[in-house]
C-alpha positions, 0 to 999 in steps of 0.5 A: 788653305783652311778647310771649312767646318764641318756639319758638326762643329758648324751645328754646335756653334750655332747652338751654343750662341742661342744657348747663350743669348740669356747670359748675354742680357745680363748687366750686373758685376759679380764677384771674382773667387780670391786666389790661394797661393801655398809655394813657400809653403806659407798659404797666402792671398795670391796678391799678398806674394813676395814673388810672380805665380800663376794660379789654375784652380779645380773650377779652371780645370772644369772650365777647360774641359781637357782630358790630360794635364798636357792638354791643359798646361798647352792651351790654357796656361802661360807655359809653351808646352809642347811634345818633345820630339813628337812625345806629347807624354814627356814634353818640352816646357818654355818658362821665361824664354827657356826655351822649348828645347831645354827648358823643362830642365830649368823648371822644377815640377812636383806634385804634392811636394814629389819632385818629377825632374829626371837625371837625365835629358828625359823630360817630366813624365807629365803623362802619368799625372791624372788630370781629375786628381788635380784641385791646383796648379801653382806656376811660380816664375823666378822663384823655388831655388830655395825650397826646391833648389837644382833646375829651378832657375827659371821657377817651378809648377806646383801641383797639389792634390786634395782628399776626396769625399764622395765617388764620381764616374767619367766617361768621354768620347769623340774623334781621332778614336778619343775614349776615356773613362776616369773613377774616383772614390773617397771618404772624408772622416775627423780621424782618417781620409781615403781617396783613390782615382783609376784613370784610362785613356786613350786616341787612336792617332791623327796621322796615317798608317806607318809602314807596319800599319800602326796609327800613331796612337797612344794608351795611358792608364794611371792609378793612384791612393792616398791615406791619411791617418790622425791618430792623436791631435796634431798629428797626421801619417800620410801614405801614397801610392801610385803606378802608370803604363803609358804605350805611345807611337808618334810620328818623325818629322816631316820636311817644310813641304811635306808638312805643307802639303798633308800634316798628317802624312807618313813618310815612308817609316815606322813610329817610334813605339814609347813605352812607360811603366812607373811606380812610386810611393811614399809616407809622410809626418806632419806635427804640430808640436805645439802652437808656434813649431810644427815638424814634417817628413817625407820619404818617396820612392819611385820606381820607371822603365822606359822601352823605346821598341823603334831603336831597341834602347831600354832603361830601368830608373830609380829614385828616392828622396827624403825630407825632414823640415821644421816650421816655427811661426810666431806674430806674422813671422814664420821660419821653414828649415830643413834637409832634403835628398834626392838619389837618382839612377839610370841603368841600361846594358852600357852603364849605371849612372847616377846623380845625387844632390842633398841641400839644407835651406832656410827661408822665413817670411815676416808680415808687418801690416801693409808690408811683407818681406821674405829671405832664404838660403839654400845649400847643395851638393851634387855627385855623379858617378859613371860606372860602365860595364867595361872600363874605368868609373867615373866621378864628379861633385859640386857645392852650390848655393841660391839665396832669394829675396822679395817683399810685398807691399799692399798699398790699398785693399785693391793695390799691391807691389811685389819684387823678388831677386833670386840666385838659382842654378841648374846642375848638368843632368847625366847625359850631358857628360856625353856626346853623341853616340855615347862617348864621354864629354867630360863634367860639364859646369853648372848654370847660374842665373839671377832673376830680378822680378817687379809686379803689381797686383790690383784686384777688385771684386770685378777685376784681378790683375797681375803685371810684372816685368823681369830681367834674368843673367846667366852665366854658363846656360846649358845647352846642345851645340847643334853643330858638334853635338856636344852639350857645353855651356853658353857663356854669358846670356840674359833674358827680360821680358813682361808678363800681364794676366788679368781676369774680369767679371763683365756681367754676373754671367759672363767673365773674359780672361787674358794671359799675355807673355813678351819675352827677350832671349838674348845670347850674349858671348858664346866661343862655340860657332865661332863667334856667330852666336854672339848678340842672337837670339835663343832660338824656339822662343817666341817674342809674344805669346797670348791666351783668350778666354771668355765665360759665358753662364747658359742660363743656371746650369750651363757654362760655355768656355772659349779659349784662344792660344796664339804664338809669334815667329820664332827661330826654328829650334837648333838655330842658335846662329839666327841663320834659317830663313824657314823660322819657327811658324805662328801656332794657334789653336781656338778652343770651344767648351760647353759644360751642362749640369742636368741634375744636381750631380750629373753634367755633360760635356761637348768640346772642340779642339783646334776649332778652325783647322789651323796647321802647327807644327814645331820647326827643328833647324838642322841639315835641313828644316824639319817640321813635327806636326801639333794639334795640325786638325780639328777634334772634338770630344763629348763627356758626362760625369756622375757624382755620388 
């Protein structure tokens, strides 16, 4: 039985309905803004790209009124973003059927080219990225293996920021102890630019207090600084730096009866207490040698301390990366070539383990009137080293190749078709070489995939439609075997599906959107489990997922945004035998947000998440089925923003 709407939510809904009335009366069409993509380092219109993409702009982010990058990706995109065993700051990512358990290792996530993927089984720390800094998010599906290499088997999430000109202050507060403040400032001049951000956010917790009296509260404090100078024509030198401190507590899983009775209950334990401390800096140079040749170079350095106080675990991370690249462009032909390396290391009380990647790439694109073709090749060398505090050091290495082919044909100004074929790889992370308990597991082999995508774009002033189908064939997909707790490979598997994105302007004041995916992920052959996994579905992958959106302009100063996120049932995570009758249940959540501009530089917003108070969770199959509660009750938030 669902809880009735609170007086606040009911009053909010009624007020929004009344205010929206003038907008519903509009009937004429309005133009949708153009979308630009640059995932291959070549700026082009989205409908001309030779690969599948999903783009979210700053305007999309503002409409949603999300507080964090996790919130936005989880509720507004086709990705399935879920807390990793309760941790929202380093969440699981499911793209194209790779699953929430291991899918994050098959997606490369970058911020302005800075790689966020870790060398171990800890997901990308999305909680360290201030949402206020983001100008555009590009999700590329089935591509990215040439420019990003290791881990781009499902695709990439590329996040871009932009230099600021001016200042802003934002503050918000809401239910469950939510509160936050964001300050930004920037200056853009002909010879230099400077941008800075401070972001503070916290929640008081959603579940009952644990044995020590703590709720599942969390707090994140981040800052970022970017400075660029142009001392001479064609040359730009950029320095960027940032840091984040995250302190979070998250609940243990509940039994199914406990979850059904009260998903916010504490079952008599202390919550997991996790802390992160990160610092990063980078230096980059871009130089246009002439009208045809461009040179770029980057160096980045990141340190991260991770402390799990509950289990008395601590680790220090250090990663450095470098890139040197050249771009040649002439009459529709663009060629990118370069060298990249990533050196990641984790140290704890027992050992120091490292993973080093060195890669060279060549990627070209040629546009001929209506036809655009692209091709690329990458060769990468991966080296591992395991050095225990006591005992013999071990080493391993791999030489891996990825390649991509793509094409796009424009039939008319409104209609185009695209196709891409990608061969990608995922080298194991350093945790895959150890058994549960710490014993050495051996150097398991990399996963390899070949993905074919066929798609169609249709764009008019009122409608922007993208539809694609894909098929991926994999060898040695990496996973954790749930019976032996050994990291190993699925011998052969495949995935296929359908993706549809459509945004249409119904009137000058009303626009609607649909983002739908249908996905199948199948295990063809696996020698673990005595053949019990053969022919089964990969667990944790819903067949159907859809995000529905509606934007209503309220007079001239307001915008109402409604969204509904729905995912179908799936086998519980870890149920490779497809034998557990307690399956992952349907996920659904409805959000309502309203923004109002009171003056030229002053706006306020109000939002309600999970409006209908749905009980959502993540089902885990094991000796007994357990559930991690997530987004299981209604929350609300009020905020204001002033720009100078």
